[in-house]
C-alpha positions in Angstrom: 0.0 0.0 0.1 1.3 3.4 -1.0 0.7 6.2 1.6 -1.3 9.2 0.5 0.6 11.5 2.7 4.1 11.1 4.0 6.1 13.2 6.6 3.7 16.3 6.4 4.3 18.8 9.1 2.3 22.1 9.0 0.8 24.8 11.1 -2.2 27.0 10.3 -1.9 30.2 12.3 -5.1 31.9 13.4 -5.9 34.8 11.0 -3.8 33.2 8.1 -4.7 31.8 4.6 -2.9 28.7 3.5 -2.9 27.5 -0.2 -2.3 23.9 -1.0 -1.1 23.6 -4.7 0.2 20.7 -6.5 -1.0 18.3 -9.4 -3.9 16.0 -9.2 -2.9 13.1 -7.1 -0.4 14.8 -4.8 -2.3 14.5 -1.7 -4.2 17.8 -1.4 -7.6 16.2 -1.1 -6.5 13.6 1.4 -4.9 16.5 3.6 -8.0 18.4 3.5 -10.2 15.5 4.6 -7.7 14.9 7.5 -7.8 18.6 8.5 -11.8 18.5 8.2 -11.8 15.5 10.6 -13.6 13.5 7.9 -10.8 11.0 7.9 -8.3 9.8 10.5 -4.6 9.4 10.0 -3.0 6.1 10.2 -0.2 7.6 12.3 0.9 11.0 13.5 -1.2 13.8 15.2 -3.6 16.5 14.2 -4.3 19.1 16.7 -7.2 21.6 16.2 -8.0 24.4 18.7 -5.9 22.4 21.3 -7.8 19.3 20.7 -5.8 16.1 19.4 -8.4 14.9 16.9 -6.7 11.6 15.7 -7.9 9.5 18.6 -11.5 11.1 18.9 -14.5 8.9 18.3 -16.6 9.4 15.3 -19.3 11.1 17.5 -16.8 13.6 18.9 -15.3 14.2 15.5 -18.7 15.1 14.2 -19.1 17.4 17.1 -15.9 19.1 16.5 -16.8 19.7 12.7 -20.1 21.1 13.7 -18.9 23.6 16.2 -15.1 24.5 15.3 -14.8 23.9 11.6 -16.2 25.5 8.5 -16.4 24.1 5.0 -16.5 25.6 1.5 -16.9 23.3 -1.7 -16.0 24.1 -5.3 -19.6 24.3 -6.6 -22.0 26.8 -5.2 -24.6 24.2 -5.8 -22.8 22.0 -3.2 -22.8 24.6 -0.7 -26.4 26.0 -0.6 -30.0 24.8 -0.3 -32.1 26.3 -3.2 -35.1 27.0 -1.0 -33.3 29.1 1.8 -32.6 32.7 1.4 -29.2 34.1 2.2 -30.3 35.2 5.7 -31.9 31.7 6.4 -28.6 30.1 5.3 -26.7 32.2 8.0 -29.7 31.4 10.6 -29.2 27.7 9.8 -25.4 27.9 10.1 -26.0 29.6 13.6 -28.5 27.0 14.7 -26.1 24.1 13.8 -23.6 25.9 16.1 -26.0 26.4 18.9 -26.4 30.1 18.3 -29.7 32.2 18.3 -30.9 33.4 14.8 -31.0 37.0 16.4 -27.2 36.7 17.4 -25.6 40.1 16.5 -22.8 38.5 14.4 -25.4 37.6 11.6 -26.2 41.0 10.3 -22.5 42.0 10.8 -21.5 39.0 8.7 -24.0 40.0 6.0 -22.4 43.5 6.0 -18.7 42.2 5.9 -19.6 39.9 2.9 -21.5 42.7 1.0 -24.8 40.7 1.3 -27.1 42.9 3.4 -29.2 44.0 0.3 -29.4 40.4 -0.9 -30.3 38.8 2.5 -33.9 37.8 1.4 -32.9 36.4 -2.0 -32.6 32.6 -2.8 -29.6 31.1 -4.6 -31.3 31.2 -7.9 -31.6 35.0 -7.7 -28.0 35.5 -6.8 -24.9 35.8 -9.1 -22.2 33.1 -8.6 -20.0 35.4 -6.6 -23.0 36.1 -4.2 -23.9 32.4 -4.0 -20.2 31.5 -3.0 -20.2 34.5 -0.5 -23.3 33.2 1.1 -21.7 29.8 1.5 -18.6 31.5 3.0 -21.1 33.2 5.5 -22.7 29.8 6.3 -19.4 28.3 7.0 -18.1 31.2 9.0 -20.9 31.5 11.6 -19.5 30.8 14.9 -16.9 31.6 14.0 -15.0 28.3 13.4 -11.3 28.2 14.2 -10.6 26.7 10.8 -12.2 27.2 7.3 -11.5 24.3 4.9 -12.0 25.1 1.1 -11.8 22.8 -1.8 -11.2 24.7 -5.0 -13.2 27.8 -3.7 -12.8 29.6 -7.1 -12.7 26.6 -9.4 -16.0 27.3 -11.2 -15.9 31.2 -11.2 -14.8 33.8 -13.5 -11.8 36.1 -12.7 -14.0 38.9 -11.4 -16.3 36.6 -9.3 -13.3 34.7 -8.1 -11.8 38.1 -7.0 -14.8 39.0 -4.7 -14.7 35.4 -3.1 -11.1 35.9 -2.5 -11.8 39.3 -0.8 -14.3 37.7 1.3 -11.9 35.0 2.5 -9.4 37.7 3.4 -12.1 39.7 5.4 -12.8 36.4 7.5 -9.2 35.8 8.0 -8.8 39.1 9.7 -11.3 38.0 12.4 -8.9 35.3 13.5 -9.9 32.2 11.7 -7.5 30.1 9.9 -8.2 29.4 6.2 -6.8 26.5 4.2 -7.6 26.0 0.6 -6.7 23.4 -2.1 -6.5 25.0 -5.3 -5.2 25.3 -9.0 -5.8 29.2 -9.1 -2.6 31.3 -9.1 -4.8 34.1 -7.6 -5.6 31.9 -4.5 -1.8 31.3 -4.1 -1.0 35.1 -4.5 -3.4 35.9 -1.7 -2.2 33.3 0.7 0.1 34.1 3.7 1.4 30.3 3.2 1.7 28.4 0.0 2.6 24.6 0.4 3.3 22.5 -2.8 2.7 19.0 -2.5 3.9 16.2 -4.6 3.4 12.5 -4.2 1.9 13.0 -0.7 4.9 15.3 0.6 5.4 19.0 1.0 8.0 19.7 -1.5 8.1 23.5 -1.3 6.9 26.2 1.3 6.5 29.9 0.8 5.2 32.1 3.6 4.9 36.0 4.3 4.7 35.4 8.1 7.2 34.3 10.7 
């Protein structure tokens, strides 16, 4: 059996954006699934918010995902429910994290994401960028300590992708760590840390923080 990842050692500081780059099959998706607590490593440690997650039961991993992690997928259709408005998506995210629908962070988040005037619109009434920003809002309620994004701009044009990247930067400034697997050079340019994977190993690392 060939290991999907070998000797990977990384940290994701609060308030930072990390881009995972590399060819298909390099280990990016496997690493995301481990960071998202979907899979457990065969060896080694993963610590999220002071919790060593590798040894957690499935129930405790599910609870950790719901309360401390956020997720953003490539396609807006995979992130949103067609019958909910923008506001209702954020309210659902709040409920999943045990927060009130009247929590003051909901209107504040709508403002930060530029969605206040679209709050009562459903996904089909939104542009691609607005849909993905809604998905970011849903993922960012809480807020989580880590936002895991899989090709967040993969199905967007350049202008719309820039909107989404700006939203991710806004959220990072609130203190959450963002990690994104990507083939988009714009995501890599935005990142504070770029990790290049090949054959399950980090073969290059660039960072703008110390």
